[in-house]
C-alpha positions in Angstrom: -14.9 1.3 12.1 -15.7 5.0 11.5 -14.1 7.5 13.9 -15.9 10.8 14.1 -13.2 13.5 14.6 -14.5 16.8 13.6 -17.6 19.0 13.5 -21.1 18.4 14.8 -22.7 15.5 16.8 -25.3 15.4 14.0 -22.6 14.2 11.7 -21.6 11.5 14.1 -25.2 10.4 14.5 -25.7 10.3 10.8 -22.6 8.1 10.3 -23.8 5.7 13.1 -27.1 5.3 11.3 -25.2 4.5 8.0 -23.1 1.8 9.7 -26.2 0.3 11.2 -27.7 -0.4 7.8 -25.2 -3.3 7.1 -24.2 -4.5 3.7 -26.0 -4.7 0.4 -26.7 -7.7 -1.8 -26.4 -5.4 -4.8 -25.6 -1.8 -5.7 -28.0 1.0 -5.0 -28.3 3.7 -7.6 -26.2 6.5 -6.1 -28.0 9.2 -8.0 -26.4 12.4 -9.2 -24.2 15.1 -7.6 -25.3 16.6 -4.4 -27.0 20.0 -4.3 -24.2 22.6 -3.8 -24.1 23.9 -0.2 -20.4 24.7 0.1 -19.9 21.9 2.6 -18.4 18.5 1.9 -17.8 15.3 3.9 -14.4 13.7 3.5 -13.5 10.2 4.7 -9.8 9.5 5.3 -8.1 6.2 5.8 -5.2 8.1 7.4 -7.2 7.7 10.7 -4.4 7.5 13.3 -4.8 10.5 15.7 -1.6 12.3 14.8 -2.4 12.0 11.0 -6.0 13.2 11.6 -4.6 16.2 13.5 -2.2 16.9 10.6 -5.0 16.6 8.1 -7.2 18.9 10.2 -4.5 21.6 10.1 -4.5 21.4 6.3 -8.3 21.6 6.2 -8.3 24.7 8.5 -6.2 26.5 5.9 -8.4 25.3 3.1 -11.6 26.5 4.8 -10.2 29.9 5.5 -9.0 30.3 1.9 -12.1 29.0 0.1 -15.0 29.3 2.5 -15.9 25.6 1.9 -16.6 23.7 5.1 -15.2 20.2 5.5 -16.4 17.4 7.8 -13.5 15.0 8.2 -14.1 11.4 9.3 -11.5 8.8 10.0 -12.2 5.3 8.5 -10.4 2.0 9.1 -9.2 0.5 5.8 -10.6 -2.9 6.5 -14.1 -1.5 7.1 -14.3 0.8 4.1 -15.9 -1.6 1.6 -18.8 -2.4 4.0 -19.2 1.2 5.0 -19.2 2.4 1.4 -22.0 0.0 0.4 -24.0 0.9 3.5 -23.6 4.6 2.8 -24.6 4.1 -0.8 -27.8 2.3 0.4 -28.6 5.1 2.7 -27.9 7.8 0.1 -25.2 9.2 2.4 -22.0 8.7 0.5 -19.2 11.0 1.5 -18.1 13.5 -1.2 -14.4 12.5 -1.1 -12.4 9.6 0.3 -8.6 9.9 0.9 -5.8 7.4 1.1 -7.8 4.8 -0.9 -5.8 1.7 -2.1 -6.1 0.6 -5.7 -8.2 -2.4 -5.0 -10.8 -0.4 -3.2 -10.8 2.3 -5.9 -11.6 -0.5 -8.4 -14.3 -1.9 -6.2 -16.0 1.5 -6.1 -15.6 2.0 -9.8 -17.1 -1.4 -10.5 -20.1 -0.5 -8.4 -20.5 2.8 -10.2 -19.8 4.9 -7.1 -17.1 7.2 -8.5 -17.2 10.4 -10.4 -14.4 9.7 -12.8 -15.0 12.8 -14.8 -14.0 15.0 -11.9 -10.9 12.9 -11.3 -9.9 13.4 -14.9 -10.5 17.2 -14.6 -8.4 17.4 -11.5 -5.5 15.5 -13.0 -5.7 17.7 -16.2 -5.9 20.9 -14.2 -2.8 20.0 -12.1 -1.0 18.8 -15.2 -0.8 15.2 -16.3 2.9 15.4 -16.8 3.4 16.5 -13.2 2.3 13.0 -12.1 4.3 9.8 -12.1 3.2 8.0 -15.3 3.0 4.6 -13.7 0.8 5.9 -10.9 -1.6 7.3 -13.5 -1.6 4.0 -15.4 -2.4 2.0 -12.2 -5.3 4.3 -11.3 -6.9 4.4 -14.8 -8.9 2.2 -17.1 -7.9 3.3 -20.6 -8.7 7.0 -20.8 -10.9 6.9 -17.6 -9.1 8.3 -14.6 -10.7 6.4 -11.7 -9.2 8.6 -8.9 -6.5 11.1 -8.3 -3.2 9.3 -7.3 -1.6 10.9 -4.3 1.2 8.9 -2.8 2.8 5.4 -2.6 4.5 2.9 -0.4 6.7 0.1 -1.6 7.3 -3.5 -0.5 11.0 -3.9 0.2 13.6 -6.6 0.7 15.7 -5.5 3.7 18.9 -7.3 4.4 21.9 -7.1 6.7 24.6 -5.8 4.4 27.3 -6.3 7.0 26.5 -10.0 7.3 26.2 -10.3 3.6 29.7 -8.7 3.1 31.2 -11.0 5.8 29.8 -14.0 3.9 31.1 -12.8 0.6 27.6 -12.9 -0.9 26.2 -10.6 -3.6 23.2 -8.2 -3.2 20.1 -10.4 -3.2 18.3 -8.7 -6.2 17.5 -11.9 -8.1 15.8 -15.2 -7.2 19.2 -17.0 -7.4 21.0 -14.5 -5.2 18.2 -14.3 -2.8 18.3 -18.1 -2.2 22.1 -17.9 -1.9 21.8 -15.2 0.7 19.0 -17.0 2.6 21.1 -20.2 2.7 24.4 -18.5 3.4 23.0 -16.4 6.3 21.0 -19.2 7.9 23.3 -20.0 10.8 22.9 -21.1 14.4 20.9 -18.5 16.3 19.9 -16.6 13.2 17.5 -17.4 10.4 18.4 -16.6 6.8 15.2 -14.7 6.2 11.7 -14.0 7.7 8.7 -13.8 5.5 5.0 -13.6 6.4 3.1 -16.9 6.4 0.0 -15.9 8.3 -3.0 -17.2 6.3 -5.3 -14.6 7.8 -3.4 -11.5 6.8 -3.3 -9.6 3.5 0.4 -8.8 4.4 1.2 -12.4 3.5 -0.2 -11.9 0.0 1.6 -8.6 -0.4 4.9 -10.2 0.5 4.3 -13.1 -1.9 3.1 -10.8 -4.7 6.3 -8.8 -4.3 8.4 -11.9 -5.2 5.9 -13.3 -7.7 5.8 -10.1 -9.8 9.6 -10.3 -10.1 9.2 -13.7 -11.8 6.4 -12.6 -14.2 3.8 -14.5 -12.1 0.4 -12.9 -12.8 -3.0 -13.2 -11.1 -4.7 -13.1 -14.5 -3.6 -12.9 -18.2 -4.8 -10.4 -20.8 -8.0 -12.4 -21.3 -8.8 -12.2 -17.6 -8.1 -15.9 -17.0 -6.6 -16.7 -13.5 -3.1 -17.9 -14.0 -1.7 -18.7 -10.5 -0.9 -22.3 -11.6 1.4 -21.1 -14.4 5.0 -22.3 -14.5 6.2 -18.8 -13.5 3.8 -18.8 -10.5 4.8 -22.4 -9.5 8.4 -21.2 -9.4 7.4 -18.3 -7.1 5.5 -20.6 -4.8 8.5 -22.9 -4.6 10.8 -20.0 -3.8 8.5 -18.8 -1.1 8.3 -22.2 0.4 12.1 -22.4 0.7 12.3 -18.9 2.2 9.5 -19.5 4.7 10.0 -23.1 5.7 13.7 -24.0 5.0 15.4 -20.7 5.8 12.8 -19.0 8.0 11.7 -19.3 11.6 9.3 -22.1 12.5 5.6 -21.4 13.1 3.3 -18.8 11.6 5.0 -15.6 10.8 3.1 -12.3 10.9 3.7 -8.7 10.1 4.8 -8.1 13.7 6.9 -11.2 14.1 8.9 -10.7 10.9 9.8 -7.2 12.0 10.6 -8.3 15.5 12.9 -11.1 14.3 14.9 -8.7 12.1 15.1 -6.0 14.8 16.3 -8.5 17.4 19.0 -9.8 15.1 17.6 -13.3 14.8 16.8 -12.9 11.1 19.1 -11.7 8.4 16.5 -10.5 5.9 12.8 -9.6 5.8 10.2 -8.6 3.3 8.4 -5.5 4.7 6.9 -2.2 3.5 8.7 1.1 3.4 6.7 2.0 6.6 9.6 0.1 8.3 12.1 2.9 7.7 11.3 5.1 10.7 11.3 2.2 13.0 14.5 0.8 11.5 16.2 4.1 12.4 15.1 3.9 16.1 12.6 6.7 15.8 9.6 4.9 17.2 9.7 3.9 20.9 7.2 1.0 20.6 9.2 -0.7 17.8 12.8 -0.1 18.6 15.6 -2.3 17.1 16.7 -4.7 20.0 19.7 -6.5 18.6 22.8 -6.7 20.9 24.7 -4.0 19.0 21.5 -1.9 18.8 21.5 -1.4 22.6 24.7 0.6 22.4 24.1 2.2 19.0 20.4 2.7 18.0 21.6 3.6 14.5 23.4 0.3 14.1 20.6 -1.6 12.3 19.7 1.2 9.9 23.4 1.8 9.1 24.0 -1.9 8.4 20.8 -2.6 6.4 20.6 -2.7 2.7 17.4 -2.4 0.6 16.4 -4.0 -2.6 13.3 -2.4 -4.2 13.0 -4.4 -7.5 13.8 -8.1 -7.8 14.1 -10.2 -10.9 13.2 -13.9 -11.2 14.3 -16.4 -13.9 11.0 -16.1 -15.8 10.7 -12.3 -15.3 11.3 -10.0 -18.3 12.5 -7.2 -16.0 12.9 -6.3 -12.3 9.6 -5.6 -10.7 8.1 -5.0 -7.2 4.9 -4.7 -5.3 3.7 -1.4 -4.0 0.5 0.5 -3.3 -0.7 3.8 -4.7 -3.3 5.5 -2.6 -5.6 8.1 -4.1 -8.3 10.7 -3.6 -11.6 9.3 -4.8 -14.5 11.6 -5.6 -17.9 9.8 -5.3 -20.7 9.9 -7.8 -22.9 12.0 -5.4 -20.2 14.5 -4.5 -20.7 18.2 -4.6 -18.4 18.4 -7.6 -17.2 22.0 -7.5 -16.3 22.0 -3.8 -14.8 18.5 -4.0 -12.7 19.4 -7.0 -11.3 22.4 -5.1 -10.6 20.3 -2.1 -8.6 17.6 -3.9 -6.7 20.1 -6.0 -5.7 21.9 -2.7 -4.6 18.6 -1.2 -2.5 17.9 -4.2 -1.0 21.4 -4.4 -1.0 23.8 -1.4 -1.6 21.1 1.1 0.5 18.4 -0.5 3.8 18.9 1.3 2.1 18.6 4.7 0.0 15.6 3.5 3.0 13.5 2.4 5.0 14.9 5.3 2.8 13.3 8.0 4.4 9.8 7.3 7.0 10.3 4.5 8.4 6.7 4.8 5.1 5.5 3.5 4.0 8.5 1.5 6.3 8.7 -1.5 5.0 11.5 -3.7 3.6 10.4 -7.0 3.3 14.0 -8.0 7.0 15.1 -7.9 6.3 18.7 -8.6 4.5 21.3 -10.6 4.9 22.4 -14.2 7.0 25.4 -13.0 9.0 23.5 -10.4 9.1 19.8 -11.5 10.9 18.6 -8.3 9.2 20.7 -5.7 7.3 18.0 -3.8 10.0 15.4 -4.1 12.5 17.9 -2.5 10.0 18.6 0.2 9.5 14.9 0.8 13.3 14.3 1.2 13.4 17.1 3.7 10.4 15.9 5.7 10.8 14.7 9.2 10.4 11.0 9.7 9.6 9.2 13.0 7.1 9.2 15.8 8.7 9.7 19.2 11.9 11.1 17.7 11.8 13.1 14.5 14.6 13.6 12.0 14.7 14.7 8.3 14.6 11.8 5.9 17.7 12.9 4.1 19.6 12.9 7.4 18.5 9.4 8.4 18.9 7.8 5.0 21.3 8.3 2.0 20.3 10.1 -1.2 20.9 6.8 -3.0 18.3 5.0 -0.9 15.8 7.8 -1.3 16.4 7.6 -5.1 15.6 3.9 -4.9 12.3 4.7 -3.3 11.2 7.4 -5.7 12.4 5.4 -8.7 10.7 2.3 -7.3 7.2 3.8 -8.0 8.0 3.5 -11.7 8.9 -0.2 -11.3 5.7 -0.9 -9.3 3.4 -3.5 -10.8 0.2 -5.1 -9.4 -1.7 -8.2 -10.0 -4.9 -7.7 -12.0 -4.9 -3.9 -12.0 -3.7 -3.2 -15.5 -5.7 -6.2 -16.8 -8.9 -4.5 -15.6 -9.5 -7.0 -12.8 -9.3 -4.5 -9.9 -12.6 -5.7 -8.4 -11.1 -9.2 -8.2 -8.0 -7.8 -6.5 -10.2 -6.2 -3.9 -12.1 -9.4 -3.4 -8.9 -11.5 -2.9 -7.7 -9.0 -0.3 -10.9 -9.7 1.6 -11.2 -13.5 1.1 -7.4 -14.2 1.2 -7.2 -17.4 -0.9 -3.5 -16.9 -1.6 -2.4 -16.4 2.0 -4.4 -19.5 3.0 -2.5 -21.5 0.3 0.8 -20.1 1.4 0.1 -20.8 5.1 -0.8 -24.4 4.3 2.3 -24.8 2.1 4.9 -23.3 4.5 3.5 -25.4 7.4 4.2 -28.5 5.4 0.5 -29.5 4.7 0.8 -29.1 0.9 3.5 -28.8 -1.7 4.2 -25.6 -3.7 2.6 -27.1 -6.7 -0.6 -27.9 -4.7 -0.5 -24.5 -3.2 -0.4 -22.9 -6.7 -3.3 -25.1 -7.8 -5.4 -24.4 -4.7 -4.9 -20.7 -5.0 -5.8 -20.8 -8.7 -9.0 -22.7 -8.0 -10.1 -20.5 -5.2 -9.4 -17.2 -7.0 -11.2 -18.6 -10.1 -14.2 -19.4 -8.0 -14.1 -15.9 -6.5 -13.9 -14.4 -10.0 -17.0 -16.3 -11.1 -18.9 -15.1 -8.0 -18.2 -11.5 -9.1 -19.7 -11.9 -12.6 
């Protein structure tokens, strides 16, 4: 849903009218750029109240410096595709959208709703070499810069390094070692690992994709053909089945239950995003570690947890991992001059505060400027992490772990993005054919081979529907 936060009631009423239009069967012609009036509308998927408040503070400075007025609107990620198409039909697209995941960027690009020329100009003006090269590749099609990459989060394998050491097991950074750890740490009262199996949650797909990428399992090949039933993918489905059914907790596991099991000490490993890091350190009261040792020492779990960013499977050419790059997207109808100034500001003067609002999930993909190449990365390491308790990142976690996170952006890969199938990626996130196959598999209804085949067939059918 849209959450009106700032400015006039007229803006809220206009947005309500847009939402009431519903979806489109096809794409409306969005027309050209808006007539300049020195006022822009910005939608942001960083819509939690504290993050909206932090964004408003940055906007206040921008308005005073430039004279450009900004209407900020919070948008729920799951509602954005519908809202975008409704807004396009009404001729009421926002000028800029912030924190847009790659799949949604590609969906807008496929529907000709982006001004990619402005995005290219922004990246060029800030300096192409000041961005992480992989982040630029993941947000581009050839020489076309779809949006301006802002920050990233990573999917991580988090494990109890104290238990691993006691069992004499190696760091689980390959398929073989991961299975060894899951088996060796699966004891009475504690599961070897907890992975998502919820068929109705995209988090399940993200968790699986993280492991599948490590084995060279791809959504599509270079020709765009769906390849989820390839030998590499079948191996990945088989691994996930063992992790979820043999060494994991019984029943459907969700984003919340996997975290809860690790925090309570009833699971030895989990696959989760880097947004876990503040909670792992006991800095968020509604998600505190609750293991027996944690009650006496709230830093126990963070101090005894190890993290693997990039895994490698037997069929993988190199270690890889799942992650998400979120971007600033400029729409086709945007007031271009004002929008360009705004995004440049958010990636420059306002960047430290933007990534600082949730640094555990906002790893900078622009490490610095041409004159100070590490400026923003240094600021990120110094940023305070947490919700109810705030501490600097570099006090809570070691420099080595923070290095893993920043370097992990370079190892990040994604299904379908570099093959030009971003629209399909966005569609799979909505229809969830892979989580449905995984849920059926880990509940014992179908075999890993059948799950791979079913996922392949469903994604192929989805691909045809987009043509």
